[in-house]
Each structure stands twice: as structure tokens, then as C-alpha cells.
N, C-alpha and C positions, 0 to 999 in steps of 0.2 A: 422524755421530758425536755422542754426547751431549757437551754442553759441560762443562768442568771446574767452572764456577760452579754449574751445575744439579746435578751430582753432589754437590758440597759441600753444597748446600742440602738435598738429599734425605737425605744422611747425618746432617746436623744434626737434621732432623725425626725420623728413625728412632731416633737416640740418645735424644732427649727422650722419645719414646713408650715406648721400652723401659725407661727409668728409672722412668717412671710405673707400668708393669706390675710391674717387679721389686720396687719398694719399697711399692706400695700395693695392687695387685690379686692378686699371685701367691699369697698364702696363703689366699685365699678359696676356697670350694667352689662358686662360680658358674662351673662349668667351661664351660658353653655360652656364657655372656657373655664369658668370657675368650678362648674360641676366636674369637668375633666380633671382639673388641677387637684381637687379634693380627693378624688378616687386614686389618681395616679400617684400622688404624693404618699398616700398610705401604702400602696404596693411597693413603692421605692424604699420606704422606711423599713420594710421587711426584707427587701432584696439587697440593699447596700451592704449590710453586715455579713452576708454569705457570698457576695461576689468577690472574687479574688483576682486582682490585677497586679502582676509581679513587675517590679523594677529592679534592675541589677545594681548592686553596690559591691564595693570591695569588702573583704573580710575585715572585721574590727576586732582588735585584740582586747579582751577583757579578762579580769581575774577568773570569772566563771559566770554561768547563767544564774540569775538570782530568782529564787522561789519566794512566794509570800510567806510572811512570818506566821508561825503556829503558836498559839497561846495555851499553856497548860496551867490550870488552876490548882491550888493546893487542896481544894475540897473535892478533888477528883471529878469535877463536873466536866463533861465533854463539851467545851465551849463551842468549837467549830461545828462538831456534829449536831449538837442541839440547835444551834443557830440555823444551820442548813435545814434540818428536819422541820423546825417550826416555820421557817420561810416556805418550805414546800407544802406543808399542811395548810398554811394560811393562803397560799397562792391557789391551791386546788379548790379549797372551799369557796374562794371568791369566784373562780371560774365556774364552778357548779351553780352558784347562786345566779350568776348572769345567764347561764344556760337554762336554769329552771324558770327564770322570769320570762325568757324568750319563748320557751315551750308553753308556759301558762298563757301568754298573749295569743299564741296561735290557737290554742284550745278555746279561749274565750271568743275569738273571732269565728271559729268553726261552729261553736254552739249558737252564736248569734245568727249565723246563716241558717242553721237547721231550724231555728225558731221563728224565721221571718219568711213572709211571702216574697216571691222573686219573679222578675221578668228578665228574659235574656234576648238580646238582639244580635248575638253572634260575636260582637266586638267586646262587649262588657255586659255584666249583669247588675240589675238594680234590686237591692233587698230592702223591703219596707219593714222597718223594725217596730215592734210593739212598744219598746221603750222610747221615751222622749229624748232621744240622743241627737246631737248635732250631726250634720251631714259630713261624711268622711269616706275615703276610699282606701282599699287595700288590694294589691294585685290587680285583677280585672273585675273587681267588685266595687259597687258604689252603695253605700248605706244611707237611707233617708228615713225620717220618721213616717210612720203610717198615716198619722194625722198632721201632714205637712201644712201648717197654717201660714203660708206666705204667698205672695202673688205669683202668678204664672211666669211673669217676667223675671222675678228673682229666682224662681226655681230653675229657669233656663240658664241664668248666669252661673248658678252654683253647679249645675250638671256639666256645663262646658268646662268649668274649672277642674272638676274631678276627672273628666274625660281627658284633659291635658295630662294629668298625673299618670293615667293609665297608658296613654299613647307613648309617653316618654319613659315608661318603665321605671318610675321612681322607687317602687317598692323594692326592686333589686338592690338599690343603694342602701336602703334601710336594713335589709337583711345582711348585707355585707358588713355594715358598721357594727351590727350586733355580733357577728362572728369575730370581728376585730376586738370588740370589748371583752369577749370571753378569754382572749389571750393576754391583753394588757389592760385589764379592768382597773388596775391600781393607778394608772396614769390619768390625772385630771384632764389632760389635753384631749384624750380620746372622747370625752363627753362634750368638750367644746367643738370637736370635729363633728360629732353627731348633731349638735345644735346647728352648726354652720351648714351641714348638708341638708337638713330639714328646711332651714330658712331659704336656702337657694332653690330648693324644689318649689317652694311657694312663689318665689320670684319668677321662676320659669313658667309655672302654671298661670300666674297672673298675666305675664307677658303674652302667652298664647291666647288667653281669654279676651284680652283687651284689643285684639285685632278686629273683633266684630262687635264690641260693646263699649259704650261711653264710659270713660274712666271715672267720672264723678258719680254716676249711678252705681257703678261697680264698687267704689269706695264706700258708698252709703250701705250697700248690701253687706260689706265686710263688718262695718260698725253695728249694723242691726242684728247680725247673727253671732256676735261675739259673746253674747250673754250666756249661752249654754257651754258647758265644759264637757270634754270627752275623756273617758277613762281608758281608751285604747291607745297605747303609746307607740305602736308600730304603724299606725295609720296616718294618712294625710287629712287633716281637718280643714274644712273650708275656711273657717275663721277661728283663730286662736289668739287669746288676749296677749300672750307673751310675744307674738309675732306681729300684732296689728300695727304698731307704730312704724316698724321697719318696712312693712309691706306698703303702707300708704306713702311713706317717703319715697320708696322705689317707684311706685306708680306715678308719682308727681315729678320724679327726677328726670332731667333731660338725659338723653342717651350719651354715654361716655364717648368722647372724641376718639376716633380710631388711632390717633397718635399715642393715646394712652396704652395701646397694646405693648408698648415698650416696657411697661411695668412687669410683664411676664419674663423679662430678662432676669429679674430677681430669682425666679424659679430655676433658671439655668445656673445662675451663680450659686444658689443653695445646693443644687445637684453636684456641681463641681467640687465644692467645699466638702460636702458629706462623702462623696465618692473618694476623695483624696484621703480623708480621715479613716474611713471604715473599709474601703475596698482595695486600696493600694497597699501592697505588702512589698517589703524589700527582700529581694532574692540575692543571697550571698554568692558571689563568684569567686572562684579560687583558681590557682595555677599549681603547677607541680611543686613549687617551692613553698607553698602555703600549706603546711602539714599540721602544725599543732599550735593551739592557742589555749594553754593550759596552766593551771597552778601546780600541776604534777610534773616537776622538772624531770623525773626519771621515766615518765610515761611518754610513749610515742603516739602520734596521731590522735591526740585528744583535743576535740574542738569545744568551743563554748557557744558559737553561733553557727548554725547550719541552715540549709534551705528548708528542711522540714525538721523542726525540733522534736526531741523525744516527748512522749506524753504518757502520763499515768493512765491505766485502763479506766475508761469512762470519764476522763477529764480531771482537771485540777481540783475541782470542788470535791470529788470523790477522794483524791489524795489527802486533802485537808481533813476530810471526815475520817479517813483511816488513821491518820496521825493523831488526831484529837481523841479517837476512841482507844488507841493503844499505848500512848505515852502516859506513864504514871509519874506523879511527883514523888521522888524518893523520900522515904520517911526521914532519913538522916538529914537530908538537905532541908526539908520542911521544918524539922525540929530545931535545926541550927539557924533558922531564919534566912536561909540562902534564897535569893531570888535574883533574876536577871536573865541574860540571854547568852546562849552558846550557839555556835554556827557549825554545822556539819557539811563537809565537802564530800561528794561522791561522784562516781562515774556511771553513766548508763551505757552498758556495753552494746556491741553490735547485735547481740541476741536479746537485748532488753533487760538483762540481769543487772543487779546493783553490785558494784565492786569498789574497792579502794576507799571505803568510807573512813573519814578521819576528822578529828576536831581541829578546826582552824581558828576558833575563838572559844576559849574554855570558860566555864562558869565554876564548876567544882567537879570532883572526881565522880560522884554519884550521878549527877545530872548528865555529865558527859557520857558516862557509860549507858545510861538509859536512852539518850538520844541516839547513840550508835546502835544499840540493840534494835530499836524500832526501825531505823533506816535500813539496816542490814536485812531485816525481815520483810521489807516491802516486796510485793509481787513484781514480776517482770513488767517493765514498761514497754510501750510501743517504741521501737528504736528510732533514732534520728537518721536522716538521709542527707547526703551531699552528692550531687550529680548522679542520683539514682541508686547509690550504694549506701548500705548501712554503715554508720560511723559511730565512734565513741564520743560521748559528750559529757562535759563536767558541769556539775551544779553546786550551788551553795544553798543550804536550807537553814534559815534562822529559826530557833525555837526559844520562846520566852517562857520562863517559869515564874509564875506570879502568885504570891501569897495573898490569901483572902481572910 
């Protein structure tokens, strides 16, 4: 399962890239470049959080590495675990709904094909639908009404437009954005991306069609055929009411001056910023004299920051789930109205075991004992590494006991 932190970073990248497109690139007539931008920016949004570029820094002396706070409720509700589990259930349900809608669309199109008469010329197939549907294309197929009641000239214009979609393989982009939606369906910007990709496809197909057709006659065909609506969301419709105004504006618009290609420098700037934030990591360098950065004065060679930090098995969220499930609010503390935070310090040893757990900020005797009990019972961690060797690393864990 993808981690929450990774999904958050992907969504941040995607949002920044879409804002660059919307405010800087969207109004240009560099349609091919815009298509490339929209696809590449999505791929980079998924790549930047997993790319690791290390930069050397000197060791920094801290009291200890700080872990996120755990909240323990007096009603014994597993706050962290329940929150995580509900998020996971909600996320999976959303992904399955998007997947189900995608499969349903494919099935609908397949059924439409099987119930329609077809002609195939090798490069694409034309399906004559019995239903009175608007003309649209999907993959290498063009769908037209069997009783197509428009002039032969208009038919030729519409077929050229749909053929342009097929030649330029626009369906692959639509399938790609559906797969992206399955992963980050909860981000509203992914739906704006989908809309931008579809609009740009129409601009590209219009541009290709207008090489041999008068733009005024073509615009008339767009308006004349916008009355019918299409229920197939994965397809490219010849004329769609929501896109009509933008398409006519782009048809009438003068070509963007080539000097405006400088706008794409904003893409490079966004890449540099996002790469710096999500891909650049600081690698701690040390020398023979840099041995210990610890709150444990009697312990040797205990670090707080190393090149590869120790990690709880399956990640930090699982650690919080474990703590939330196992820490119990002591009855004596609850009855006495005790609430607040204590802090447990501990060391992750070279073999990943937990040792030297102690209270560095006390709440009361019962809650301190409970916090130490659960920390000492934690399973072995994946040990930290410095210069390729396992090392001891100190951590602080704040635990908040909250009455409800």
C-alpha cells in the first residue's frame, strides 16, 4: 500500500504543476508542447518523492531524534489506529469506485461495438450505432449514428476530426489519467488535469482538421452538432457543450509568438523547486572525532542523526498504530483526572532492539510506567546506518494522555 506521506507529496507536486499550466501555459497555442507538459508533469509528480539526491552536511548535535506525538484517549479508543484504518478503508473504496467506473465504461463501449454495424479500412474502424448518439472516437474506432442526417461535407469534417484523435493516439492519454485517478482520486486537481488533457486533445484535433477545411464552416459544424450529448466519458466527442466556447476561441486565435516559448521556463523552475524539496536529502558526514550526539551521557557512540535513520518495521504509520493499540490509559490516572504529556527517550541498537528506555519528561507514576512498558515491548526496528555500518541512535517519543 502506498504510504500517506508519499501520496501527500505526489499531490503537492501535481497541484504546483497544474497551477503552472493553468496560469502560464493554458492560453498558448503550443498544443503539442502542452500535451507533453501535462503528461510529463504527472509522471514527475510521482517520481520526485522517490528520487533521492544526497548532499553532504556536517553532523548536527541535537538532544535526540523526535518522533510524532501519540494520543491516548481515556475511553480506550485507539485514536491513531482507528484514524489510519478508516483512512485506509476510505482510500481503497475510492480507488475501487474509480476502477469500477473505468471498467464499466470499457464494457459499455465494447457492447456498443458488438451491437453496431462496422466498416474497417485498416487504419481505423467505423461503427454505425443504432442509438442516436453524437459522433465520437475511442482507440482506433469511430462511432457515428446509423441514420446520420447531416450533409456529406459535414460528415467529412467530423470524420477528419476523429481521425486526428486516432492518429495522435489520444485515447492512451485518457487511459493514463484514469489510472492516475485510481491512485489519487481524492485530489481535485487530478480532475482538473483530466479536463485540461481532454480540452487540449480537442485543440490538437481541431488544428489538424483545419489544415484542409475552412475554419468558419468548421466552427458552424461544431455549433450545429453540439445539441446531442454523449454518455461515454472515456471517448472524444466531436462537439461538446462544455468545450465549445474554448474551442471556437482557439480556432479564431492567432498563433502564439515563438518568443512565448520562454513561458516553459516556468516548468523548469517548478521542477527545480520540487526536486529540491522532495528529492534532495542531506547526507551526514562524520570524522573520527564525531562519535556521539546523545542525551545519554554515559553511553558511547549514540547518534541522533545518521545517513540512514532507523525505521520501525513497515514504517512510521505502523509504529503509531502499534502504540495506539497497546498503550492503555491507567485507571488510577484517569480517575484522578491526570492528563498531559510524558516523553520517553530510548535507543535503537545496532541489531534494531530497543534499550535504555527512560522518562525524560514525567506526567505521573502510572502513565510513565505504561509508556515505558509499551516502548520496551516494541519489536526490533530496522537499524540505522552511518558510513555503511549499523549504529546506535537515540529517539524521543512524546505520548499525550487525554481525558474525554
